C-alpha positions in Angstrom: -7.3 -14.0 15.9 -7.0 -10.8 18.0 -4.1 -8.5 17.8 -4.1 -5.8 20.7 -7.6 -6.7 21.6 -8.9 -6.1 18.0 -9.6 -8.9 15.7 -7.8 -9.1 12.4 -11.3 -8.7 10.7 -12.0 -5.6 12.6 -8.5 -4.2 11.5 -9.1 -5.0 8.0 -12.6 -3.3 8.1 -11.1 -0.1 9.8 -8.2 0.1 7.3 -10.4 -0.2 4.3 -13.0 2.3 5.8 -10.2 4.8 6.5 -8.5 4.3 3.1 -11.9 5.0 1.3 -12.6 7.9 3.5 -9.5 9.7 2.0 -10.6 9.2 -1.6 -10.3 12.7 -3.2 -7.3 13.9 -1.3 -4.6 15.5 -3.2 -1.5 13.8 -4.5 2.0 15.3 -3.6 5.3 13.5 -4.3 7.2 13.2 -1.1 4.3 14.2 1.1 5.3 14.1 4.8 2.6 13.5 7.3 2.6 13.9 11.1 1.4 10.4 11.8 0.2 11.4 15.3 -2.1 13.9 13.8 -5.6 13.1 12.2 -5.1 15.9 9.9 -5.8 14.9 6.3 -3.3 16.4 4.0 -1.8 15.4 0.7 -0.3 12.0 0.1 1.9 10.1 -2.2 1.5 6.4 -2.5 3.9 5.4 0.5 2.7 8.1 2.8 -0.8 7.0 2.2 -0.1 3.4 3.2 2.0 4.5 6.1 -0.8 6.7 7.3 -3.7 4.2 6.8 -1.7 1.3 8.5 -0.8 3.7 11.4 -4.5 4.2 12.0 -4.8 0.4 12.8 -1.6 0.3 14.9 0.8 -1.1 12.3 4.0 1.1 12.0 5.3 1.0 8.4 8.5 2.9 7.1 8.0 5.9 5.0 9.3 4.6 1.5 7.7 1.9 -0.7 10.9 -0.1 -0.9 11.3 -0.1 2.9 7.7 -1.0 3.3 8.0 -3.9 0.9 11.0 -5.2 3.0 9.1 -4.7 6.3 8.1 -7.5 8.5 5.0 -9.2 7.3 4.0 -12.1 5.2 4.9 -12.1 1.6 1.7 -13.5 -0.4 3.3 -15.3 -3.3 0.6 -17.3 -4.8 3.0 -20.3 -4.7 1.4 -21.8 -1.8 -2.2 -21.3 -2.7 -2.1 -17.7 -1.3 -4.4 -15.3 -2.6 -4.5 -11.4 -2.3 -6.9 -10.6 0.4 -8.5 -7.2 1.5 -5.9 -5.2 3.7 -2.8 -6.6 1.7 -0.5 -4.1 0.2 0.4 -4.6 -3.4 3.8 -3.2 -4.6 4.4 -2.3 -8.1 7.1 -1.2 -10.4 5.7 2.3 -10.9 7.5 5.2 -12.8 9.8 6.2 -10.0 11.2 3.7 -7.8 14.2 2.2 -5.9 16.3 -0.9 -5.8 17.7 -2.2 -2.5 19.0 -5.6 -3.3 20.4 -6.0 0.3 16.8 -6.0 1.7 15.8 -8.9 -0.7 18.7 -11.5 -0.7 18.9 -13.3 -4.0 16.3 -11.1 -5.8 16.4 -8.1 -7.8 13.3 -6.1 -6.7 12.4 -2.7 -8.0 9.5 -0.9 -6.2 8.0 2.3 -7.2 4.2 2.3 -6.1 1.9 0.7 -3.5 -1.8 0.4 -3.1 -4.0 -1.3 -0.5 -6.2 -4.1 -1.9 -9.8 -3.7 -0.9 -11.3 -6.7 -2.6 -13.1 -7.3 -5.9 -9.8 -6.7 -7.8 -9.7 -3.1 -6.6 -7.1 -1.1 -4.7 -7.1 2.3 -3.0 -3.9 4.3 -3.7 -2.5 7.9 -4.1 -1.4 8.3 -7.8 -0.5 11.1 -10.2 -0.4 10.5 -13.9 -1.8 12.2 -17.0 -5.3 10.8 -16.3 -5.8 11.4 -12.4 -4.2 12.8 -9.4 -4.8 12.0 -5.7 -6.2 9.3 -3.7 -8.5 7.0 -5.8 -10.1 3.6 -5.8 -9.3 1.7 -9.1 -9.5 -1.8 -10.5 -6.3 -3.6 -11.0 -7.2 -4.0 -14.6 -7.3 -0.3 -15.2 -3.6 0.1 -14.3 -1.3 0.3 -17.4 1.2 -2.4 -17.8 4.2 -2.9 -17.6 4.4 0.3 -15.4 2.2 -1.3 -12.8 3.3 -4.9 -12.9 2.9 -6.4 -9.5 6.3 -7.0 -7.9 5.1 -8.5 -4.5 2.2 -8.4 -2.1 2.6 -8.2 1.7 0.2 -8.9 4.5 1.0 -6.9 7.6 -1.4 -8.5 10.1 
């Protein structure tokens, strides 16, 4: 399937290449980016996903809770869905927000987001006692319950 003349597979490849090219960039909570610029500054998790998706023509809101509520397909696993490269995984995290009005009938707390790149790995902007910045990491390395997966979204 093509979207804006670019196949979904090409978008996913570019998304993952762009995400991985930013490994090592510094973390800054509340980092604001000029999305029209190619300038690589510091990121927090939601500015990172917003920036990366913007590079493939997908406009995402600035915060993780609004990104989780944004249009896209929720990958639930209930219908045989599996997490695929390019999906965004939303976690509880240590700082987050409730917006029950955005998720009717559910209580959802979102505090962190990362881009799934395959092989049980994500690229994300994180800051904790062990590391800080944009990194690639196995989902198995994320401490629970802090990084319990809340939901997964597919934006193309």
